[in-house]
C-alpha positions as CSV (number, residue, x, y, z in Angstrom):
1,X,0.0,0.0,0.0
2,X,1.4,3.4,-1.0
3,X,1.5,6.3,1.5
4,X,-1.6,8.5,1.2
5,X,0.6,11.7,1.4
6,X,4.2,12.6,1.5
7,X,4.2,15.1,4.4
8,X,4.2,12.4,7.0
9,X,3.2,13.6,10.5
10,X,5.1,12.3,13.5
11,X,2.1,12.6,15.8
12,X,-1.7,12.3,15.3
13,X,-3.5,15.5,16.5
14,X,-5.5,14.8,19.6
15,X,-8.8,15.9,18.1
16,X,-8.6,13.1,15.5
17,X,-9.3,10.6,18.2
18,X,-12.8,12.0,18.5
19,X,-13.6,12.0,14.8
20,X,-13.9,9.8,11.7
21,X,-10.4,8.7,11.1
22,X,-9.0,6.2,8.6
23,X,-5.7,5.6,10.5
24,X,-5.7,2.1,11.9
25,X,-3.9,3.3,15.0
26,X,-6.5,5.9,15.8
27,X,-9.3,3.5,15.2
28,X,-7.6,0.9,17.5
29,X,-7.3,3.5,20.3
30,X,-11.0,4.5,19.7
31,X,-12.0,0.9,20.2
32,X,-9.9,0.6,23.3
33,X,-11.3,3.8,25.0
34,X,-14.9,3.0,24.0
35,X,-14.6,-0.6,25.2
36,X,-13.1,0.5,28.5
37,X,-16.0,3.0,29.0
38,X,-18.5,0.1,28.6
39,X,-16.3,-2.0,30.9
40,X,-16.9,0.5,33.6
41,X,-20.6,0.5,32.9
42,X,-20.8,-3.3,32.9
43,X,-18.6,-3.5,36.1
44,X,-21.0,-1.1,37.8
45,X,-23.9,-3.4,36.9
46,X,-22.0,-6.4,38.2
47,X,-21.5,-4.5,41.5
48,X,-25.3,-4.0,41.7
49,X,-25.7,-7.7,41.2
50,X,-23.3,-8.6,44.0
51,X,-24.9,-6.1,46.3
52,X,-28.3,-7.7,45.7
53,X,-26.8,-11.1,46.5
54,X,-25.4,-10.1,49.9
55,X,-28.7,-11.2,51.4
56,X,-31.0,-14.0,50.4
57,X,-33.9,-11.7,49.9
58,X,-34.6,-9.4,46.9
59,X,-34.2,-6.2,48.9
60,X,-31.9,-4.0,46.9
61,X,-33.8,-3.9,43.6
62,X,-37.0,-5.3,42.2
63,X,-36.9,-8.7,40.6
64,X,-37.6,-7.3,37.1
65,X,-34.9,-4.7,37.6
66,X,-32.5,-7.5,38.7
67,X,-33.2,-9.4,35.5
68,X,-32.6,-6.3,33.4
69,X,-29.3,-5.5,35.1
70,X,-28.2,-9.1,34.7
71,X,-29.1,-9.0,31.0
72,X,-27.3,-5.7,30.4
73,X,-24.2,-6.8,32.3
74,X,-23.7,-9.9,30.3
75,X,-24.4,-8.3,26.9
76,X,-22.1,-5.3,27.6
77,X,-19.2,-7.3,28.9
78,X,-19.2,-9.7,26.0
79,X,-20.3,-7.6,23.0
80,X,-19.1,-4.1,24.0
81,X,-15.9,-4.8,26.1
82,X,-14.1,-8.0,25.4
83,X,-14.8,-8.6,21.7
84,X,-14.3,-5.0,20.6
85,X,-11.0,-4.6,22.6
86,X,-9.2,-7.9,21.8
87,X,-10.3,-7.8,18.2
88,X,-10.9,-4.2,17.3
89,X,-8.5,-2.4,19.5
90,X,-5.3,-4.5,19.4
91,X,-6.1,-6.1,16.1
92,X,-6.4,-2.8,14.4
93,X,-3.4,-1.3,16.1
94,X,-1.0,-4.3,15.6
95,X,-1.9,-6.3,12.5
96,X,-0.8,-3.6,9.9
97,X,2.5,-3.3,11.6
98,X,3.0,-7.0,11.7
99,X,2.3,-7.5,8.0
100,X,4.3,-4.4,7.0
101,X,1.3,-2.4,5.8
102,X,0.6,1.3,6.1
103,X,-3.0,0.6,7.1
104,X,-5.8,-2.0,7.0
105,X,-6.9,-3.3,3.6
106,X,-10.2,-1.3,3.7
107,X,-9.7,1.8,5.9
108,X,-13.2,3.2,5.4
109,X,-14.8,-0.1,6.2
110,X,-12.6,-0.2,9.3
111,X,-13.9,3.2,10.4
112,X,-17.5,2.2,9.7
113,X,-17.0,-1.0,11.8
114,X,-16.0,1.1,14.8
115,X,-18.7,3.8,14.4
116,X,-21.4,1.1,14.6
117,X,-20.2,0.4,18.1
118,X,-21.1,3.5,20.1
119,X,-24.7,3.8,18.7
120,X,-25.3,0.1,19.4
121,X,-24.0,0.5,23.0
122,X,-26.0,3.6,23.8
123,X,-29.1,2.1,22.2
124,X,-28.7,-0.9,24.5
125,X,-28.3,1.3,27.6
126,X,-31.3,3.5,26.5
127,X,-33.6,0.5,26.6
128,X,-33.6,0.7,30.4
129,X,-35.4,4.0,30.1
130,X,-37.6,3.1,27.2
131,X,-40.1,0.6,28.5
132,X,-37.4,-1.4,30.4
133,X,-34.4,-3.3,29.2
134,X,-34.5,-6.9,28.1
135,X,-35.0,-9.4,30.9
136,X,-34.1,-12.8,29.3
137,X,-30.3,-12.8,29.9
138,X,-27.6,-12.4,27.3
139,X,-28.8,-15.7,25.7
140,X,-32.4,-14.4,25.0
141,X,-33.9,-17.9,25.2
142,X,-37.5,-18.2,24.1
143,X,-40.1,-18.5,25.3
144,X,-38.9,-16.1,28.1
145,X,-37.7,-13.6,25.5
146,X,-41.1,-13.8,23.8
147,X,-43.2,-13.3,26.9
148,X,-41.2,-10.5,28.6
149,X,-41.8,-6.8,27.6
150,X,-41.3,-6.5,23.8
151,X,-39.7,-3.1,23.6
152,X,-36.6,-3.8,25.6
153,X,-36.1,-7.2,23.9
154,X,-36.4,-5.7,20.4
155,X,-33.9,-2.9,21.3
156,X,-31.6,-5.6,22.6
157,X,-31.9,-7.5,19.3
158,X,-31.2,-4.4,17.2
159,X,-28.2,-3.6,19.3
160,X,-26.7,-7.0,19.0
161,X,-27.3,-7.1,15.2
162,X,-25.4,-3.8,14.9
163,X,-22.5,-5.2,17.0
164,X,-22.5,-8.4,14.9
165,X,-22.4,-6.4,11.7
166,X,-19.4,-4.5,13.1
167,X,-17.6,-7.7,13.9
168,X,-18.2,-9.1,10.4
169,X,-16.8,-5.9,8.8
170,X,-13.8,-6.1,11.0
171,X,-13.2,-9.8,10.3
172,X,-13.3,-9.4,6.5
173,X,-10.8,-6.6,6.9
174,X,-8.4,-8.7,9.0
175,X,-8.5,-11.6,6.6
176,X,-7.8,-9.4,3.6
177,X,-5.0,-7.5,5.4
178,X,-3.2,-10.7,6.6
179,X,-3.5,-12.5,3.3
180,X,-3.1,-9.7,0.8
181,X,-1.2,-6.8,2.3
182,X,1.9,-8.6,3.6
183,X,5.2,-7.0,2.7
184,X,6.9,-8.7,-0.3
185,X,9.2,-11.4,1.1
186,X,7.1,-12.0,4.3
187,X,5.7,-15.5,4.3
188,X,2.7,-16.7,6.3
189,X,4.9,-18.8,8.6
190,X,7.1,-15.7,9.3
191,X,4.2,-13.7,10.8
192,X,3.9,-13.0,14.5
193,X,1.5,-15.3,16.3
194,X,-1.0,-12.6,16.8
195,X,-1.7,-12.4,13.1
196,X,-2.5,-16.1,13.0
197,X,-4.8,-15.6,16.1
198,X,-6.6,-12.8,14.3
199,X,-6.9,-14.8,11.1
200,X,-8.5,-17.7,13.0
201,X,-10.7,-15.4,15.0
202,X,-11.9,-13.7,11.8
203,X,-12.8,-17.0,10.1
204,X,-14.9,-17.9,13.1
205,X,-16.6,-14.5,13.0
206,X,-17.4,-14.7,9.3
207,X,-18.8,-18.3,9.6
208,X,-20.7,-18.1,12.9
209,X,-22.0,-14.5,13.3
210,X,-24.5,-14.7,10.4
211,X,-26.2,-17.7,12.1
212,X,-26.8,-15.6,15.3
213,X,-28.1,-12.8,13.1
214,X,-30.6,-15.1,11.4
215,X,-31.8,-16.5,14.8
216,X,-32.3,-13.0,16.2
217,X,-34.2,-11.8,13.2
218,X,-36.5,-14.8,13.4
219,X,-36.9,-14.2,17.2
220,X,-37.8,-10.6,16.5
221,X,-40.5,-11.7,14.1
222,X,-41.9,-14.0,16.8
223,X,-42.1,-11.0,19.1
224,X,-43.4,-8.3,16.7
225,X,-45.3,-10.2,14.0
226,X,-46.6,-13.2,16.1
227,X,-44.9,-15.8,14.0
228,X,-44.1,-19.3,15.4
229,X,-40.5,-20.0,14.7
230,X,-39.6,-20.5,18.4
231,X,-42.9,-20.0,20.2
232,X,-44.1,-23.4,21.4
233,X,-47.7,-22.2,21.7
234,X,-47.7,-21.7,18.0
235,X,-46.0,-24.9,17.1
236,X,-42.5,-23.4,17.2
237,X,-39.4,-25.2,18.6
238,X,-37.4,-23.3,21.3
239,X,-34.6,-25.8,21.2
240,X,-33.9,-24.9,17.5
241,X,-33.1,-21.4,18.8
242,X,-30.6,-22.8,21.2
243,X,-28.9,-24.7,18.4
244,X,-28.6,-21.5,16.3
245,X,-27.6,-19.4,19.3
246,X,-24.9,-21.7,20.5
247,X,-23.5,-22.3,17.0
248,X,-22.3,-18.7,17.3
249,X,-22.0,-18.2,21.0
250,X,-19.6,-21.1,21.7
251,X,-17.2,-20.0,19.0
252,X,-17.7,-16.5,20.5
253,X,-15.7,-17.8,23.5
254,X,-12.8,-18.4,21.1
255,X,-13.5,-15.1,19.3
256,X,-12.7,-13.6,22.7
257,X,-9.9,-16.0,23.7
258,X,-7.9,-16.6,20.5
259,X,-6.8,-13.0,20.2
260,X,-5.8,-13.1,23.8
261,X,-3.7,-16.2,23.1
262,X,-2.0,-14.2,20.3
263,X,-1.3,-11.3,22.6
264,X,0.2,-13.5,25.3
265,X,2.4,-15.1,22.6
266,X,3.8,-11.6,21.7
267,X,4.3,-10.5,25.3
268,X,6.0,-13.5,26.9
269,X,9.0,-13.9,24.5
270,X,9.9,-10.2,24.9
271,X,9.8,-10.2,28.7
272,X,11.4,-13.7,29.0
273,X,14.1,-12.9,26.4
274,X,13.5,-16.2,24.7
275,X,12.0,-17.3,21.3
276,X,8.4,-18.4,21.4
277,X,8.5,-22.2,21.9
278,X,6.8,-24.4,19.3
279,X,5.9,-21.7,16.8
280,X,4.4,-24.1,14.2
281,X,2.6,-26.2,16.8
282,X,1.0,-23.0,18.1
283,X,-0.3,-22.2,14.6
284,X,-1.7,-25.7,14.0
285,X,-3.3,-25.5,17.5
286,X,-5.1,-22.2,16.5
287,X,-6.4,-23.9,13.3
288,X,-7.5,-26.9,15.3
289,X,-9.4,-24.7,17.8
290,X,-11.1,-22.9,14.8
291,X,-12.3,-26.2,13.3
292,X,-13.3,-27.9,16.6
293,X,-14.9,-24.7,17.9
294,X,-17.5,-25.0,15.3
295,X,-18.6,-28.5,16.3
296,X,-18.9,-28.4,20.1
297,X,-21.9,-26.0,20.5
298,X,-24.4,-28.6,21.8
299,X,-22.5,-29.3,25.0
300,X,-24.5,-26.3,26.3
301,X,-27.7,-28.3,25.7
302,X,-27.2,-31.6,27.5
303,X,-30.4,-30.9,29.5
304,X,-32.4,-29.8,26.5
305,X,-33.6,-33.2,25.4
306,X,-30.6,-34.1,23.2
307,X,-30.5,-37.7,22.1
308,X,-27.7,-40.0,23.5
309,X,-25.7,-40.1,20.2
310,X,-25.5,-36.3,20.2
311,X,-24.4,-36.2,23.8
312,X,-21.7,-38.7,23.1
313,X,-20.4,-36.8,20.0
314,X,-20.3,-33.4,21.7
315,X,-18.7,-34.8,24.8
316,X,-15.9,-36.3,22.7
317,X,-15.5,-33.2,20.5
318,X,-15.3,-30.9,23.6
319,X,-12.7,-33.1,25.3
320,X,-10.6,-33.1,22.1
321,X,-10.6,-29.3,21.9
322,X,-8.7,-29.3,25.2
323,X,-5.7,-30.8,23.3
324,X,-4.8,-27.8,21.1
325,X,-5.5,-25.5,24.0
326,X,-3.2,-27.5,26.2
327,X,-0.5,-27.3,23.6
328,X,-0.4,-23.6,23.9
329,X,-0.1,-23.6,27.6
330,X,2.8,-26.0,27.6
331,X,4.5,-23.9,24.9
332,X,4.1,-20.7,27.0
333,X,5.5,-22.5,30.0
334,X,8.4,-23.7,27.9
335,X,8.9,-20.1,26.7
336,X,9.2,-18.9,30.3
337,X,11.4,-21.8,31.5
338,X,14.9,-20.6,32.3
339,X,14.1,-17.2,30.6
340,X,15.5,-13.9,31.9
341,X,12.1,-12.9,33.3
342,X,11.3,-9.3,33.8
343,X,8.6,-9.4,36.5
344,X,6.8,-6.3,35.3
345,X,3.1,-5.7,35.2
346,X,2.7,-7.1,31.7
347,X,4.3,-10.4,32.6
348,X,2.6,-10.7,35.9
349,X,-0.9,-10.2,34.3
350,X,0.1,-12.9,31.7
351,X,1.0,-15.2,34.6
352,X,-2.3,-14.5,36.2
353,X,-4.0,-15.3,32.9
354,X,-2.2,-18.7,32.7
355,X,-3.3,-19.7,36.2
356,X,-6.9,-18.6,35.8
357,X,-7.4,-20.0,32.3
358,X,-5.9,-23.4,33.2
359,X,-8.3,-23.7,36.1
360,X,-11.2,-22.5,33.9
361,X,-10.2,-25.1,31.3
362,X,-10.2,-27.9,33.9
363,X,-13.7,-27.1,34.9
364,X,-14.6,-26.8,31.2
365,X,-13.5,-30.4,30.6
366,X,-15.6,-31.4,33.7
367,X,-18.6,-29.7,32.3
368,X,-18.2,-31.6,29.0
369,X,-19.1,-34.8,30.8
370,X,-22.8,-35.4,30.6
371,X,-23.5,-36.7,34.2
372,X,-21.6,-33.8,35.8
373,X,-23.1,-31.2,33.5
374,X,-26.6,-32.4,34.2
375,X,-25.9,-32.0,37.9
376,X,-24.5,-28.4,37.7
377,X,-26.4,-27.1,34.7
378,X,-27.7,-23.5,35.2
379,X,-26.0,-23.3,38.6
380,X,-23.2,-21.0,39.8
381,X,-20.6,-23.6,38.8
382,X,-21.2,-22.5,35.2
383,X,-21.0,-18.8,36.2
384,X,-17.7,-19.5,37.9
385,X,-16.3,-21.5,34.9
386,X,-17.4,-18.9,32.4
387,X,-15.8,-16.0,34.3
388,X,-12.5,-17.9,34.8
389,X,-12.4,-18.1,31.0
390,X,-13.5,-14.7,29.9
391,X,-12.4,-12.5,32.8
392,X,-9.6,-14.4,34.5
393,X,-8.4,-15.3,31.0
394,X,-9.2,-12.6,28.4
395,X,-9.5,-9.5,30.6
396,X,-6.2,-10.2,32.4
397,X,-4.6,-10.4,28.9
398,X,-6.2,-7.1,28.0
399,X,-4.5,-5.4,30.9
400,X,-1.2,-7.1,30.2
401,X,-1.4,-5.8,26.6
402,X,-2.2,-2.3,27.8
403,X,0.9,-2.3,30.1
404,X,3.0,-3.7,27.3
405,X,1.9,-1.5,24.4
406,X,1.2,1.8,26.3
407,X,4.7,3.0,25.6
408,X,4.2,2.5,21.9
409,X,0.8,4.2,21.9
410,X,1.8,7.2,24.1
411,X,5.6,7.4,24.2
412,X,5.5,7.1,28.0
413,X,5.9,4.3,30.5
414,X,3.3,3.4,33.0
415,X,4.3,3.3,36.7
416,X,5.3,-0.2,37.6
417,X,4.5,0.1,41.3
418,X,0.9,1.0,40.5
419,X,0.8,-1.7,37.8
420,X,1.9,-4.5,40.2
421,X,-0.6,-3.2,42.8
422,X,-3.3,-3.3,40.2
423,X,-2.3,-6.9,39.2
424,X,-2.3,-8.0,42.9
425,X,-5.7,-6.5,43.6
426,X,-7.2,-7.9,40.4
427,X,-5.9,-11.4,41.0
428,X,-7.0,-11.5,44.7
429,X,-10.4,-9.9,44.0
430,X,-11.1,-12.1,41.0
431,X,-10.4,-15.4,42.8
432,X,-12.1,-14.4,46.0
433,X,-15.2,-13.5,43.9
434,X,-15.5,-16.4,41.6
435,X,-13.7,-19.4,43.2
436,X,-16.3,-19.8,45.9
437,X,-19.0,-19.9,43.3
438,X,-17.9,-23.4,42.3
439,X,-19.0,-24.5,45.7
440,X,-22.4,-22.7,45.3
441,X,-23.0,-24.5,42.0
442,X,-22.0,-27.9,43.3
443,X,-24.4,-27.5,46.2
444,X,-27.3,-26.4,43.9
445,X,-27.6,-22.6,43.9
446,X,-29.1,-21.7,40.5
447,X,-27.8,-18.7,38.6
448,X,-29.7,-15.7,37.5
449,X,-31.8,-15.5,40.7
450,X,-32.1,-12.6,43.1
451,X,-33.4,-14.7,46.0
452,X,-31.7,-17.9,47.2
453,X,-31.6,-20.4,50.1
454,X,-30.2,-18.8,53.3
455,X,-27.5,-21.5,53.6
456,X,-25.7,-19.9,50.7
457,X,-25.5,-16.4,52.3
458,X,-22.0,-16.6,53.7
459,X,-20.4,-17.8,50.5
460,X,-22.3,-15.1,48.5
461,X,-21.0,-12.4,50.9
462,X,-17.4,-13.7,50.4
463,X,-18.0,-13.5,46.7
464,X,-19.2,-9.9,47.0
465,X,-16.1,-8.9,49.0
466,X,-14.0,-10.2,46.1
467,X,-16.1,-8.2,43.7
468,X,-15.5,-5.1,45.8
469,X,-11.7,-5.7,45.6
470,X,-12.0,-6.2,41.9
471,X,-13.8,-2.9,41.5
472,X,-11.2,-1.1,43.7
473,X,-8.4,-2.6,41.5
474,X,-9.6,-0.4,38.7
475,X,-8.6,2.8,40.6
476,X,-4.8,2.4,40.5
477,X,-5.1,1.5,36.9
478,X,-7.0,4.7,36.0
479,X,-4.7,6.8,38.1
480,X,-1.7,5.2,36.4
481,X,-3.0,5.8,32.9
482,X,-4.0,9.4,33.5
483,X,-0.9,10.4,35.4
484,X,1.4,8.7,32.9
485,X,-0.1,10.3,29.9
486,X,1.0,13.7,31.3
487,X,3.9,13.0,33.6
488,X,5.1,9.5,32.8
489,X,8.7,8.8,32.1
490,X,9.6,8.9,28.4
491,X,9.7,5.4,27.0
492,X,12.0,5.8,24.0
493,X,11.1,4.1,20.8
494,X,11.7,0.5,21.9
495,X,11.9,0.2,25.7
496,X,11.5,-3.6,25.7
497,X,14.1,-4.2,23.0
498,X,11.5,-6.1,21.0
499,X,12.0,-7.6,17.6
500,X,8.5,-7.2,16.1
501,X,7.8,-4.5,13.6
502,X,5.7,-2.1,15.6
503,X,8.8,-1.3,17.8
504,X,11.0,-0.5,14.8
505,X,9.5,3.0,14.4
506,X,9.0,6.0,16.7
507,X,6.8,5.9,19.8
508,X,4.1,7.1,19.1
509,X,4.4,6.0,15.4
510,X,4.0,8.4,12.5
511,X,0.7,8.5,10.6
512,X,2.1,6.1,7.9
513,X,3.8,3.8,10.5
514,X,7.3,4.2,9.2
515,X,9.2,7.2,7.7
516,X,10.7,4.9,5.1
517,X,10.0,1.4,3.7
518,X,8.5,-1.1,6.2
519,X,11.1,-3.3,7.7
520,X,11.2,-7.0,6.7
521,X,11.1,-8.9,10.0
522,X,11.3,-12.6,9.2
523,X,12.2,-13.7,12.8
524,X,9.9,-11.9,15.2
525,X,11.0,-14.0,18.2
526,X,14.8,-13.9,17.7
527,X,15.7,-13.4,21.4
528,X,18.5,-14.8,23.4
529,X,21.1,-14.6,20.5
530,X,24.4,-12.8,20.6
531,X,22.8,-9.8,18.9
532,X,19.8,-9.7,21.3
533,X,20.6,-6.1,22.2
534,X,19.6,-5.2,18.6
535,X,15.9,-4.5,18.2
536,X,15.8,-5.9,14.6
537,X,16.5,-9.3,13.2
538,X,17.4,-8.8,9.5
539,X,20.2,-7.0,7.8
540,X,17.7,-5.0,5.8
541,X,15.7,-4.2,8.9
542,X,18.8,-2.9,10.7
543,X,19.6,-0.6,7.9
544,X,16.0,0.7,7.8
545,X,16.1,1.1,11.6
546,X,19.3,3.2,11.3
547,X,17.9,5.2,8.4
548,X,14.6,5.9,10.1
549,X,16.4,7.2,13.2
């Protein structure tokens, strides 16, 4: 891709971050800031849920309000925080650097994909004040979603359709950028792992998201036009909706997790000063997860009247998908083994991710077994498992990535003391909040209820204390970011002595990413060698680095 203009600016004017920009870096930061805003909103809703559950009675908010808060919390955290940030924010910022491009393949489509996000989010929030928000949870199962107030449910459907359209636009852009905009001489098997993670994620988005869109359109027709696709009283089949919903929503877990896997694979080698262990096996495991992720959806439906042969198939498929996931964790541990570890905030959050996700993976394999799943289905055991995957896993990686790439984005370093304190509070608060919920589920406490048996009160109070710690952990992070933007220590262009292409330009980068030709980096994980002090791995790259300086 040729530069759009010759008078390359060294810094993007601040006001461009609030407008319609075609710069992939600006769009990535817009995704990040918007997603973090909705994270604060979703976190506040989670706090309301935990306050309600301090006592067994519904005494903090009305039951209908509790259902609305629960629905908004789940929808916001998945569709407006995790998916946009790991895909839109870091994908947009990093992928063009990694392939040696000046921008994404379709810059205008990229901007449109982002600008679908804020209207969808505020439309979703507005539903609370327009006839009441949806009350059927983030899954919107019929017949509950058909019998609850229609206005809030229709607004929910429209919002999710907009967010799904944004994801599809972004996915098409990532596929085209990785496959068609690579710098000449850069092969697929020379790309950083994050590019492969985004490629696999984008394939899942393109294949699975239209199925969810179709299911939601049919559901809206049942609500508005009185059709009978999923309405049992009109001859519809509610279980068909579950099949359509989970065909997207289980791959959605990997849409959230695969980019996080890629980010961890970029962070660990740099801060361990070692090459990424098992590069090709990591790629094949991503492709294996993409394939298997599309054929395991019905393990969410073992209590929905599935026949024995279907239970057996999806149990086996779910157990098999643990294999490529396990390969990644062994490779990350091998990368850390005997490395020169820099115990900074980015590496500590990655370590927290590995611990939390492994535990969530173990409980996931347990849930794949039909007898156990039938026992704990729709209990707090499932809530705990899910949060160990998406929060203890993906959100920890988001924070690790922010600490790692903040110097590139801003040109300044975050304070490490505040960063380590943030990590400690997050790890303690998260585990105090969600680990006891496994016990609640094993002993029969159902999820999505505001009132419960008094025997569960103490454990719920412990969980709420953990949620409070988790909320408090956000404060040092916010203080750190705001203070560092103005007063942080200058980072230099490459404070981590990294080999990947985004660090081979100024920090912050110029509008066109490099002042000269993009460097050809064919060994993105070339650490631990005699020339480790050099931030580039090819002769041509070193020459470009010197010329660009």
